[in-house]
Backbone as XML, in Angstrom:
<?xml version="1.0"?>
<chain id="A" units="angstrom">
  <residue number="1" name="MET">
    <atom name="N" x="-3.635" y="-7.896" z="-3.310"/>
    <atom name="CA" x="-4.584" y="-8.831" z="-3.893"/>
    <atom name="C" x="-5.968" y="-8.190" z="-3.844"/>
  </residue>
  <residue number="2" name="LEU">
    <atom name="N" x="-6.677" y="-8.276" z="-4.944"/>
    <atom name="CA" x="-8.002" y="-7.703" z="-5.099"/>
    <atom name="C" x="-8.981" y="-8.830" z="-5.390"/>
  </residue>
  <residue number="3" name="ALA">
    <atom name="N" x="-10.189" y="-8.739" z="-4.863"/>
    <atom name="CA" x="-11.201" y="-9.763" z="-5.106"/>
    <atom name="C" x="-12.561" y="-9.097" z="-5.261"/>
  </residue>
  <residue number="4" name="ILE">
    <atom name="N" x="-13.424" y="-9.769" z="-6.011"/>
    <atom name="CA" x="-14.823" y="-9.359" z="-6.112"/>
    <atom name="C" x="-15.647" y="-10.509" z="-5.558"/>
  </residue>
  <residue number="5" name="ILE">
    <atom name="N" x="-16.427" y="-10.207" z="-4.519"/>
    <atom name="CA" x="-17.239" y="-11.231" z="-3.869"/>
    <atom name="C" x="-18.713" y="-10.920" z="-4.070"/>
  </residue>
  <residue number="6" name="LYS">
    <atom name="N" x="-19.541" y="-11.949" z="-3.901"/>
    <atom name="CA" x="-20.979" y="-11.789" z="-4.025"/>
    <atom name="C" x="-21.633" y="-12.203" z="-2.715"/>
  </residue>
  <residue number="7" name="THR">
    <atom name="N" x="-22.433" y="-11.317" z="-2.149"/>
    <atom name="CA" x="-23.186" y="-11.622" z="-0.935"/>
    <atom name="C" x="-24.439" y="-10.743" z="-0.893"/>
  </residue>
  <residue number="8" name="GLY">
    <atom name="N" x="-25.535" y="-11.317" z="-0.479"/>
    <atom name="CA" x="-26.785" y="-10.567" z="-0.377"/>
    <atom name="C" x="-27.305" y="-10.080" z="-1.710"/>
  </residue>
  <residue number="9" name="GLY">
    <atom name="N" x="-26.967" y="-10.776" z="-2.807"/>
    <atom name="CA" x="-27.431" y="-10.376" z="-4.129"/>
    <atom name="C" x="-26.665" y="-9.218" z="-4.727"/>
  </residue>
  <residue number="10" name="LYS">
    <atom name="N" x="-25.588" y="-8.794" z="-4.084"/>
    <atom name="CA" x="-24.780" y="-7.683" z="-4.587"/>
    <atom name="C" x="-23.324" y="-8.108" z="-4.699"/>
  </residue>
  <residue number="11" name="GLN">
    <atom name="N" x="-22.545" y="-7.350" z="-5.458"/>
    <atom name="CA" x="-21.128" y="-7.649" z="-5.625"/>
    <atom name="C" x="-20.305" y="-6.527" z="-5.001"/>
  </residue>
  <residue number="12" name="TYR">
    <atom name="N" x="-19.194" y="-6.911" z="-4.354"/>
    <atom name="CA" x="-18.337" y="-5.949" z="-3.667"/>
    <atom name="C" x="-16.888" y="-6.177" z="-4.070"/>
  </residue>
  <residue number="13" name="LYS">
    <atom name="N" x="-16.182" y="-5.092" z="-4.383"/>
    <atom name="CA" x="-14.749" y="-5.154" z="-4.670"/>
    <atom name="C" x="-14.018" y="-4.926" z="-3.360"/>
  </residue>
  <residue number="14" name="VAL">
    <atom name="N" x="-13.169" y="-5.901" z="-2.959"/>
    <atom name="CA" x="-12.519" y="-5.836" z="-1.649"/>
    <atom name="C" x="-11.038" y="-6.156" z="-1.755"/>
  </residue>
  <residue number="15" name="LYS">
    <atom name="N" x="-10.295" y="-5.693" z="-0.753"/>
    <atom name="CA" x="-8.901" y="-6.074" z="-0.554"/>
    <atom name="C" x="-8.689" y="-6.197" z="0.951"/>
  </residue>
  <residue number="16" name="VAL">
    <atom name="N" x="-7.566" y="-6.756" z="1.352"/>
    <atom name="CA" x="-7.306" y="-6.981" z="2.777"/>
    <atom name="C" x="-7.275" y="-5.636" z="3.499"/>
  </residue>
  <residue number="17" name="GLY">
    <atom name="N" x="-7.996" y="-5.553" z="4.613"/>
    <atom name="CA" x="-8.059" y="-4.333" z="5.409"/>
    <atom name="C" x="-9.284" y="-3.478" z="5.138"/>
  </residue>
  <residue number="18" name="ASP">
    <atom name="N" x="-10.029" y="-3.762" z="4.066"/>
    <atom name="CA" x="-11.229" y="-2.985" z="3.749"/>
    <atom name="C" x="-12.335" y="-3.254" z="4.756"/>
  </residue>
  <residue number="19" name="LYS">
    <atom name="N" x="-13.161" y="-2.226" z="5.004"/>
    <atom name="CA" x="-14.354" y="-2.374" z="5.827"/>
    <atom name="C" x="-15.543" y="-2.108" z="4.912"/>
  </residue>
  <residue number="20" name="ILE">
    <atom name="N" x="-16.422" y="-3.097" z="4.782"/>
    <atom name="CA" x="-17.584" y="-2.954" z="3.907"/>
    <atom name="C" x="-18.856" y="-3.175" z="4.705"/>
  </residue>
  <residue number="21" name="LYS">
    <atom name="N" x="-19.949" y="-2.564" z="4.236"/>
    <atom name="CA" x="-21.262" y="-2.769" z="4.838"/>
    <atom name="C" x="-22.083" y="-3.600" z="3.868"/>
  </residue>
  <residue number="22" name="VAL">
    <atom name="N" x="-22.526" y="-4.761" z="4.335"/>
    <atom name="CA" x="-23.317" y="-5.671" z="3.518"/>
    <atom name="C" x="-24.654" y="-5.906" z="4.200"/>
  </residue>
  <residue number="23" name="GLU">
    <atom name="N" x="-25.589" y="-6.523" z="3.486"/>
    <atom name="CA" x="-26.862" y="-6.849" z="4.112"/>
    <atom name="C" x="-26.641" y="-7.829" z="5.240"/>
  </residue>
  <residue number="24" name="LYS">
    <atom name="N" x="-27.571" y="-7.884" z="6.162"/>
    <atom name="CA" x="-27.401" y="-8.619" z="7.422"/>
    <atom name="C" x="-26.881" y="-10.040" z="7.221"/>
  </residue>
  <residue number="25" name="LEU">
    <atom name="N" x="-25.832" y="-10.375" z="7.992"/>
    <atom name="CA" x="-25.252" y="-11.712" z="8.004"/>
    <atom name="C" x="-25.426" y="-12.314" z="9.391"/>
  </residue>
  <residue number="26" name="GLU">
    <atom name="N" x="-25.603" y="-13.623" z="9.443"/>
    <atom name="CA" x="-25.730" y="-14.305" z="10.724"/>
    <atom name="C" x="-24.357" y="-14.392" z="11.392"/>
  </residue>
  <residue number="27" name="GLY">
    <atom name="N" x="-24.303" y="-14.180" z="12.669"/>
    <atom name="CA" x="-23.056" y="-14.239" z="13.418"/>
    <atom name="C" x="-22.993" y="-13.104" z="14.422"/>
  </residue>
  <residue number="28" name="GLU">
    <atom name="N" x="-22.135" y="-13.283" z="15.414"/>
    <atom name="CA" x="-21.991" y="-12.273" z="16.448"/>
    <atom name="C" x="-20.789" y="-11.394" z="16.168"/>
  </residue>
  <residue number="29" name="GLU">
    <atom name="N" x="-20.726" y="-10.256" z="16.855"/>
    <atom name="CA" x="-19.609" y="-9.337" z="16.693"/>
    <atom name="C" x="-18.310" y="-10.015" z="17.098"/>
  </residue>
  <residue number="30" name="GLY">
    <atom name="N" x="-17.282" y="-9.871" z="16.275"/>
    <atom name="CA" x="-15.999" y="-10.477" z="16.548"/>
    <atom name="C" x="-15.821" y="-11.864" z="15.953"/>
  </residue>
  <residue number="31" name="SER">
    <atom name="N" x="-16.902" y="-12.451" z="15.437"/>
    <atom name="CA" x="-16.784" y="-13.791" z="14.857"/>
    <atom name="C" x="-16.291" y="-13.726" z="13.420"/>
  </residue>
  <residue number="32" name="LYS">
    <atom name="N" x="-15.771" y="-14.853" z="12.943"/>
    <atom name="CA" x="-15.205" y="-14.930" z="11.599"/>
    <atom name="C" x="-16.294" y="-15.338" z="10.612"/>
  </residue>
  <residue number="33" name="ILE">
    <atom name="N" x="-16.235" y="-14.773" z="9.403"/>
    <atom name="CA" x="-17.190" y="-15.111" z="8.347"/>
    <atom name="C" x="-16.415" y="-15.439" z="7.083"/>
  </residue>
  <residue number="34" name="ILE">
    <atom name="N" x="-16.922" y="-16.388" z="6.307"/>
    <atom name="CA" x="-16.248" y="-16.823" z="5.091"/>
    <atom name="C" x="-17.153" y="-16.559" z="3.892"/>
  </residue>
  <residue number="35" name="PHE">
    <atom name="N" x="-16.619" y="-15.872" z="2.883"/>
    <atom name="CA" x="-17.316" y="-15.640" z="1.620"/>
    <atom name="C" x="-16.730" y="-16.602" z="0.591"/>
  </residue>
  <residue number="36" name="SER">
    <atom name="N" x="-17.517" y="-17.580" z="0.155"/>
    <atom name="CA" x="-17.007" y="-18.575" z="-0.785"/>
    <atom name="C" x="-17.353" y="-18.243" z="-2.235"/>
  </residue>
  <residue number="37" name="GLU">
    <atom name="N" x="-18.276" y="-17.311" z="-2.458"/>
    <atom name="CA" x="-18.630" y="-16.912" z="-3.818"/>
    <atom name="C" x="-17.688" y="-15.795" z="-4.272"/>
  </residue>
  <residue number="38" name="VAL">
    <atom name="N" x="-16.523" y="-16.184" z="-4.801"/>
    <atom name="CA" x="-15.524" y="-15.236" z="-5.283"/>
    <atom name="C" x="-15.598" y="-15.225" z="-6.807"/>
  </residue>
  <residue number="39" name="LEU">
    <atom name="N" x="-15.874" y="-14.057" z="-7.384"/>
    <atom name="CA" x="-16.059" y="-13.940" z="-8.826"/>
    <atom name="C" x="-14.779" y="-13.558" z="-9.556"/>
  </residue>
  <residue number="40" name="PHE">
    <atom name="N" x="-13.832" y="-12.903" z="-8.856"/>
    <atom name="CA" x="-12.619" y="-12.385" z="-9.488"/>
    <atom name="C" x="-11.508" y="-12.332" z="-8.451"/>
  </residue>
  <residue number="41" name="LEU">
    <atom name="N" x="-10.308" y="-12.711" z="-8.859"/>
    <atom name="CA" x="-9.108" y="-12.552" z="-8.039"/>
    <atom name="C" x="-8.034" y="-11.948" z="-8.919"/>
  </residue>
  <residue number="42" name="GLY">
    <atom name="N" x="-7.265" y="-11.006" z="-8.381"/>
    <atom name="CA" x="-6.225" y="-10.427" z="-9.204"/>
    <atom name="C" x="-5.251" y="-9.589" z="-8.422"/>
  </residue>
  <residue number="43" name="ASP">
    <atom name="N" x="-4.055" y="-9.460" z="-8.986"/>
    <atom name="CA" x="-3.045" y="-8.539" z="-8.497"/>
    <atom name="C" x="-2.296" y="-8.021" z="-9.715"/>
  </residue>
  <residue number="44" name="GLU">
    <atom name="N" x="-1.099" y="-7.475" z="-9.523"/>
    <atom name="CA" x="-0.362" y="-6.871" z="-10.631"/>
    <atom name="C" x="0.039" y="-7.895" z="-11.688"/>
  </residue>
  <residue number="45" name="LYS">
    <atom name="N" x="0.254" y="-9.160" z="-11.304"/>
    <atom name="CA" x="0.776" y="-10.162" z="-12.235"/>
    <atom name="C" x="-0.282" y="-11.163" z="-12.702"/>
  </residue>
  <residue number="46" name="ASN">
    <atom name="N" x="-1.103" y="-11.648" z="-11.791"/>
    <atom name="CA" x="-2.049" y="-12.710" z="-12.117"/>
    <atom name="C" x="-3.486" y="-12.227" z="-12.011"/>
  </residue>
  <residue number="47" name="VAL">
    <atom name="N" x="-4.337" y="-12.753" z="-12.913"/>
    <atom name="CA" x="-5.763" y="-12.457" z="-12.877"/>
    <atom name="C" x="-6.521" y="-13.757" z="-13.084"/>
  </residue>
  <residue number="48" name="LYS">
    <atom name="N" x="-7.513" y="-14.005" z="-12.220"/>
    <atom name="CA" x="-8.392" y="-15.160" z="-12.378"/>
    <atom name="C" x="-9.827" y="-14.655" z="-12.426"/>
  </residue>
  <residue number="49" name="ILE">
    <atom name="N" x="-10.552" y="-15.083" z="-13.454"/>
    <atom name="CA" x="-11.950" y="-14.713" z="-13.594"/>
    <atom name="C" x="-12.773" y="-15.985" z="-13.509"/>
  </residue>
  <residue number="50" name="GLY">
    <atom name="N" x="-13.777" y="-16.001" z="-12.650"/>
    <atom name="CA" x="-14.596" y="-17.186" z="-12.446"/>
    <atom name="C" x="-15.674" y="-17.336" z="-13.500"/>
  </residue>
  <residue number="51" name="THR">
    <atom name="N" x="-16.164" y="-18.562" z="-13.632"/>
    <atom name="CA" x="-17.254" y="-18.843" z="-14.567"/>
    <atom name="C" x="-18.359" y="-19.614" z="-13.865"/>
  </residue>
  <residue number="52" name="PRO">
    <atom name="N" x="-19.209" y="-19.119" z="-13.069"/>
    <atom name="CA" x="-19.279" y="-17.753" z="-12.555"/>
    <atom name="C" x="-18.419" y="-17.524" z="-11.316"/>
  </residue>
  <residue number="53" name="THR">
    <atom name="N" x="-18.019" y="-18.592" z="-10.596"/>
    <atom name="CA" x="-17.190" y="-18.394" z="-9.406"/>
    <atom name="C" x="-15.881" y="-19.160" z="-9.553"/>
  </residue>
  <residue number="54" name="ILE">
    <atom name="N" x="-14.908" y="-18.796" z="-8.741"/>
    <atom name="CA" x="-13.617" y="-19.466" z="-8.733"/>
    <atom name="C" x="-13.663" y="-20.547" z="-7.654"/>
  </residue>
  <residue number="55" name="SER">
    <atom name="N" x="-13.452" y="-21.807" z="-8.060"/>
    <atom name="CA" x="-13.515" y="-22.890" z="-7.073"/>
    <atom name="C" x="-12.259" y="-22.874" z="-6.211"/>
  </residue>
  <residue number="56" name="GLY">
    <atom name="N" x="-12.434" y="-23.032" z="-4.925"/>
    <atom name="CA" x="-11.317" y="-23.054" z="-3.988"/>
    <atom name="C" x="-10.909" y="-21.691" z="-3.460"/>
  </residue>
  <residue number="57" name="ALA">
    <atom name="N" x="-11.394" y="-20.623" z="-4.052"/>
    <atom name="CA" x="-11.045" y="-19.274" z="-3.589"/>
    <atom name="C" x="-11.955" y="-18.891" z="-2.424"/>
  </residue>
  <residue number="58" name="VAL">
    <atom name="N" x="-11.366" y="-18.282" z="-1.407"/>
    <atom name="CA" x="-12.112" y="-17.917" z="-0.197"/>
    <atom name="C" x="-11.663" y="-16.537" z="0.277"/>
  </residue>
  <residue number="59" name="VAL">
    <atom name="N" x="-12.627" y="-15.734" z="0.688"/>
    <atom name="CA" x="-12.340" y="-14.447" z="1.316"/>
    <atom name="C" x="-12.859" y="-14.523" z="2.750"/>
  </residue>
  <residue number="60" name="GLU">
    <atom name="N" x="-11.978" y="-14.241" z="3.708"/>
    <atom name="CA" x="-12.357" y="-14.295" z="5.117"/>
    <atom name="C" x="-12.485" y="-12.888" z="5.673"/>
  </residue>
  <residue number="61" name="GLY">
    <atom name="N" x="-13.400" y="-12.735" z="6.612"/>
    <atom name="CA" x="-13.606" y="-11.440" z="7.241"/>
    <atom name="C" x="-14.006" y="-11.598" z="8.691"/>
  </residue>
  <residue number="62" name="LYS">
    <atom name="N" x="-14.047" y="-10.455" z="9.392"/>
    <atom name="CA" x="-14.431" y="-10.432" z="10.792"/>
    <atom name="C" x="-15.599" y="-9.469" z="10.937"/>
  </residue>
  <residue number="63" name="ILE">
    <atom name="N" x="-16.652" y="-9.912" z="11.611"/>
    <atom name="CA" x="-17.826" y="-9.068" z="11.811"/>
    <atom name="C" x="-17.507" y="-8.021" z="12.868"/>
  </residue>
  <residue number="64" name="LEU">
    <atom name="N" x="-17.657" y="-6.751" z="12.497"/>
    <atom name="CA" x="-17.393" y="-5.661" z="13.435"/>
    <atom name="C" x="-18.648" y="-5.262" z="14.200"/>
  </residue>
  <residue number="65" name="LYS">
    <atom name="N" x="-19.747" y="-5.019" z="13.472"/>
    <atom name="CA" x="-20.998" y="-4.663" z="14.143"/>
    <atom name="C" x="-22.179" y="-4.863" z="13.198"/>
  </residue>
  <residue number="66" name="THR">
    <atom name="N" x="-23.356" y="-4.941" z="13.786"/>
    <atom name="CA" x="-24.603" y="-5.031" z="13.036"/>
    <atom name="C" x="-25.492" y="-3.893" z="13.496"/>
  </residue>
  <residue number="67" name="ALA">
    <atom name="N" x="-25.955" y="-3.086" z="12.553"/>
    <atom name="CA" x="-26.785" y="-1.932" z="12.883"/>
    <atom name="C" x="-27.713" y="-1.631" z="11.713"/>
  </residue>
  <residue number="68" name="LYS">
    <atom name="N" x="-28.656" y="-0.732" z="11.935"/>
    <atom name="CA" x="-29.564" y="-0.335" z="10.876"/>
    <atom name="C" x="-28.926" y="0.752" z="10.022"/>
  </residue>
  <residue number="69" name="GLY">
    <atom name="N" x="-29.219" y="0.722" z="8.721"/>
    <atom name="CA" x="-28.703" y="1.714" z="7.785"/>
    <atom name="C" x="-29.579" y="2.959" z="7.765"/>
  </residue>
  <residue number="70" name="LYS">
    <atom name="N" x="-29.336" y="3.823" z="6.792"/>
    <atom name="CA" x="-30.125" y="5.038" z="6.662"/>
    <atom name="C" x="-31.545" y="4.714" z="6.213"/>
  </residue>
  <residue number="71" name="LYS">
    <atom name="N" x="-32.473" y="5.605" z="6.538"/>
    <atom name="CA" x="-33.866" y="5.404" z="6.174"/>
    <atom name="C" x="-34.081" y="5.722" z="4.690"/>
  </residue>
  <residue number="72" name="VAL">
    <atom name="N" x="-34.816" y="4.840" z="4.029"/>
    <atom name="CA" x="-35.215" y="5.036" z="2.635"/>
    <atom name="C" x="-36.720" y="5.226" z="2.637"/>
  </residue>
  <residue number="73" name="THR">
    <atom name="N" x="-37.198" y="6.311" z="2.026"/>
    <atom name="CA" x="-38.630" y="6.575" z="2.002"/>
    <atom name="C" x="-39.175" y="6.396" z="0.599"/>
  </residue>
  <residue number="74" name="GLY">
    <atom name="N" x="-40.471" y="6.123" z="0.531"/>
    <atom name="CA" x="-41.149" y="5.969" z="-0.746"/>
    <atom name="C" x="-42.582" y="6.417" z="-0.617"/>
  </residue>
  <residue number="75" name="ILE">
    <atom name="N" x="-43.240" y="6.585" z="-1.761"/>
    <atom name="CA" x="-44.629" y="7.036" z="-1.779"/>
    <atom name="C" x="-45.415" y="6.169" z="-2.749"/>
  </residue>
  <residue number="76" name="LYS">
    <atom name="N" x="-46.603" y="5.741" z="-2.308"/>
    <atom name="CA" x="-47.555" y="5.084" z="-3.194"/>
    <atom name="C" x="-48.647" y="6.104" z="-3.473"/>
  </residue>
  <residue number="77" name="PHE">
    <atom name="N" x="-49.023" y="6.244" z="-4.751"/>
    <atom name="CA" x="-49.982" y="7.269" z="-5.122"/>
    <atom name="C" x="-50.836" y="6.776" z="-6.282"/>
  </residue>
  <residue number="78" name="LYS">
    <atom name="N" x="-52.140" y="6.976" z="-6.166"/>
    <atom name="CA" x="-53.049" y="6.649" z="-7.265"/>
    <atom name="C" x="-53.844" y="7.895" z="-7.607"/>
  </residue>
  <residue number="79" name="ALA">
    <atom name="N" x="-53.721" y="8.335" z="-8.847"/>
    <atom name="CA" x="-54.372" y="9.566" z="-9.277"/>
    <atom name="C" x="-55.891" y="9.427" z="-9.245"/>
  </residue>
  <residue number="80" name="LYS">
    <atom name="N" x="-56.561" y="10.489" z="-8.865"/>
    <atom name="CA" x="-58.025" y="10.611" z="-8.852"/>
    <atom name="C" x="-58.724" y="9.625" z="-7.908"/>
  </residue>
  <residue number="81" name="LYS">
    <atom name="N" x="-58.006" y="9.000" z="-7.002"/>
    <atom name="CA" x="-58.610" y="8.025" z="-6.084"/>
    <atom name="C" x="-58.436" y="8.425" z="-4.618"/>
  </residue>
  <residue number="82" name="ARG">
    <atom name="N" x="-57.854" y="9.585" z="-4.352"/>
    <atom name="CA" x="-57.580" y="10.067" z="-2.999"/>
    <atom name="C" x="-56.747" y="9.057" z="-2.212"/>
  </residue>
  <residue number="83" name="TYR">
    <atom name="N" x="-55.754" y="8.477" z="-2.884"/>
    <atom name="CA" x="-54.904" y="7.478" z="-2.253"/>
    <atom name="C" x="-53.468" y="7.941" z="-2.305"/>
  </residue>
  <residue number="84" name="LYS">
    <atom name="N" x="-52.864" y="8.132" z="-1.131"/>
    <atom name="CA" x="-51.459" y="8.510" z="-1.045"/>
    <atom name="C" x="-50.919" y="7.961" z="0.268"/>
  </residue>
  <residue number="85" name="VAL">
    <atom name="N" x="-49.855" y="7.140" z="0.190"/>
    <atom name="CA" x="-49.255" y="6.552" z="1.371"/>
    <atom name="C" x="-47.752" y="6.777" z="1.316"/>
  </residue>
  <residue number="86" name="LYS">
    <atom name="N" x="-47.198" y="7.286" z="2.397"/>
    <atom name="CA" x="-45.762" y="7.469" z="2.509"/>
    <atom name="C" x="-45.235" y="6.398" z="3.463"/>
  </residue>
  <residue number="87" name="PHE">
    <atom name="N" x="-44.129" y="5.754" z="3.074"/>
    <atom name="CA" x="-43.578" y="4.697" z="3.924"/>
    <atom name="C" x="-42.072" y="4.844" z="4.013"/>
  </residue>
  <residue number="88" name="GLY">
    <atom name="N" x="-41.497" y="4.237" z="5.043"/>
    <atom name="CA" x="-40.048" y="4.264" z="5.236"/>
    <atom name="C" x="-39.540" y="2.881" z="5.608"/>
  </residue>
  <residue number="89" name="HIS">
    <atom name="N" x="-38.253" y="2.671" z="5.376"/>
    <atom name="CA" x="-37.644" y="1.372" z="5.664"/>
    <atom name="C" x="-36.182" y="1.577" z="6.045"/>
  </residue>
  <residue number="90" name="ARG">
    <atom name="N" x="-35.725" y="0.860" z="7.079"/>
    <atom name="CA" x="-34.308" y="0.873" z="7.467"/>
    <atom name="C" x="-33.784" y="-0.546" z="7.401"/>
  </residue>
  <residue number="91" name="GLN">
    <atom name="N" x="-32.873" y="-0.805" z="6.473"/>
    <atom name="CA" x="-32.298" y="-2.133" z="6.286"/>
    <atom name="C" x="-31.237" y="-2.404" z="7.348"/>
  </residue>
  <residue number="92" name="THR">
    <atom name="N" x="-31.213" y="-3.619" z="7.872"/>
    <atom name="CA" x="-30.189" y="-4.020" z="8.829"/>
    <atom name="C" x="-28.906" y="-4.343" z="8.064"/>
  </residue>
  <residue number="93" name="MET">
    <atom name="N" x="-27.803" y="-3.715" z="8.448"/>
    <atom name="CA" x="-26.525" y="-3.869" z="7.763"/>
    <atom name="C" x="-25.490" y="-4.447" z="8.729"/>
  </residue>
  <residue number="94" name="THR">
    <atom name="N" x="-24.552" y="-5.211" z="8.174"/>
    <atom name="CA" x="-23.451" y="-5.772" z="8.943"/>
    <atom name="C" x="-22.155" y="-5.193" z="8.405"/>
  </residue>
  <residue number="95" name="GLU">
    <atom name="N" x="-21.322" y="-4.649" z="9.280"/>
    <atom name="CA" x="-20.019" y="-4.125" z="8.870"/>
    <atom name="C" x="-18.979" y="-5.229" z="9.038"/>
  </residue>
  <residue number="96" name="VAL">
    <atom name="N" x="-18.233" y="-5.509" z="7.953"/>
    <atom name="CA" x="-17.271" y="-6.597" z="7.925"/>
    <atom name="C" x="-15.908" y="-6.037" z="7.537"/>
  </residue>
  <residue number="97" name="GLU">
    <atom name="N" x="-14.865" y="-6.474" z="8.260"/>
    <atom name="CA" x="-13.485" y="-6.127" z="7.895"/>
    <atom name="C" x="-12.872" y="-7.343" z="7.234"/>
  </residue>
  <residue number="98" name="ILE">
    <atom name="N" x="-12.306" y="-7.167" z="6.033"/>
    <atom name="CA" x="-11.688" y="-8.252" z="5.279"/>
    <atom name="C" x="-10.318" y="-8.538" z="5.866"/>
  </residue>
  <residue number="99" name="THR">
    <atom name="N" x="-10.068" y="-9.810" z="6.255"/>
    <atom name="CA" x="-8.816" y="-10.160" z="6.900"/>
    <atom name="C" x="-7.889" y="-10.983" z="6.018"/>
  </residue>
  <residue number="100" name="LYS">
    <atom name="N" x="-8.451" y="-11.796" z="5.103"/>
    <atom name="CA" x="-7.597" y="-12.694" z="4.328"/>
    <atom name="C" x="-8.267" y="-13.059" z="3.004"/>
  </residue>
  <residue number="101" name="ILE">
    <atom name="N" x="-7.441" y="-13.119" z="1.945"/>
    <atom name="CA" x="-7.916" y="-13.562" z="0.622"/>
    <atom name="C" x="-7.017" y="-14.715" z="0.193"/>
  </residue>
  <residue number="102" name="THR">
    <atom name="N" x="-7.624" y="-15.887" z="-0.053"/>
    <atom name="CA" x="-6.828" y="-17.052" z="-0.474"/>
    <atom name="C" x="-7.362" y="-17.587" z="-1.784"/>
  </residue>
  <residue number="103" name="ARG">
    <atom name="N" x="-6.463" y="-18.212" z="-2.541"/>
    <atom name="CA" x="-6.841" y="-18.770" z="-3.841"/>
    <atom name="C" x="-7.418" y="-20.134" z="-3.675"/>
  </residue>
</chain>
């Protein structure tokens, strides 16, 4: 069974057993999390496409850990004004293992 879920403003293609990194979710390590915004469900025989979501479909997962991701750097620059600033940011990410997909 394959599903496409939406969380943190992004979409993720998942199946049972997958480990995905999403933007920070509330909850402690080892706790269960439920994704109710399911956009697509499918397998070899059946396909369901939501408009925009499928009502009653749920994807369950288990929080493995919460940590910071890789550093992303950027530069602000204004020509002829002697202005240049370099900045960095590390987004907090949550690693989730998908345990169950239900219709």
